C-alpha angles and dihedrals in degrees: 000000000000120000121203121192092160114069092203090059090047092051091051089049091048092052090051095051113113096179123110128249121359124214118206133201115186113202142166092222126241084113124205140165091290090061089045090059090055092048092048091051089052095045090050094046105041141045092237134020127210124190128189124210109198130137098214112216095194093069095055115093093189125050092212090058091052092048091050096048108122119249132189108156097170092048091047092052091050090052094048091050091052091046093058101253115164103200134018125196116207103175127169128231096259092054095050095039107037088153092056090244094297088134118055144156117248133185120201104204126035093022091068094056134071108357090006092061090056099037109045113209094007097122093043086062094045096049093043095053093042091053091049091050093046090053091050098044100032093203127185090218135017124197127219132172120247090225086081091052097160091050090049092051093048094048090050090049093049092050091051094044094051097038092239114178098230131106113225111217119197116207125201120263113264114221140192116247090264092054101258110143112240113252136159087235091064087080088070095059117108116231090261092048091047090053090051098043099082088065087075094066093040092056092050090051102039105040120089096225141017090252091052090050092050092049092048091051093049090049089051092055103263120138100230121212093178147324115197138163111226131165095344097315135097110221128188145173126196139169129228108189106311094339122098118206129191131192142157140192136199113253121226112254 
């Protein structure tokens, strides 16, 4: 497995590649089984797989959230090696944002709703870094988890709007045995919060409406950002202590 901290070295390596289609998995590290499912889909569907490890500051609306984001670079690299990844990009902020984030990608519809309504500027940061990484990697396919449904929809929309030659592949949410969607943020839950957290998914599944789910979550002690039914899915975001969790389910037609 090749590791690239220097983007100039990566670009030279990318130009020299004579292999066929590349699969790409952009991540912020703190890797878990959900990331593994994305990597496995890429390894099985492409001749070469590239993963990025970059905690992107521009998508954090609160500095404390950025500072608390879990990091284990050595552990992540060991996992990626074991999962069969070919190339890993580990850039720093200055390399990815030489303009200091003066130039950015913005979307004027969906990005202002749901998570966007509670995290101003979040999706500008997401779309901007994803476009940068797509331009650097030039993958045939890129893999995103369906847990981040709004992000997945916005990335697909950006690719379509800008005629980008990459196929966006959505992969099913990976869950713990009790239903909690896997997330790097789960590491920040206290034991009591972790015991409570599966109630989030249960409420989305069991309640008849989005309003009922929100009321059930509030009654159970969750701080609810939103629960909404959109385009055949029920999406929600809640907080337990200082940890924000998101999830979504497909609604029966």
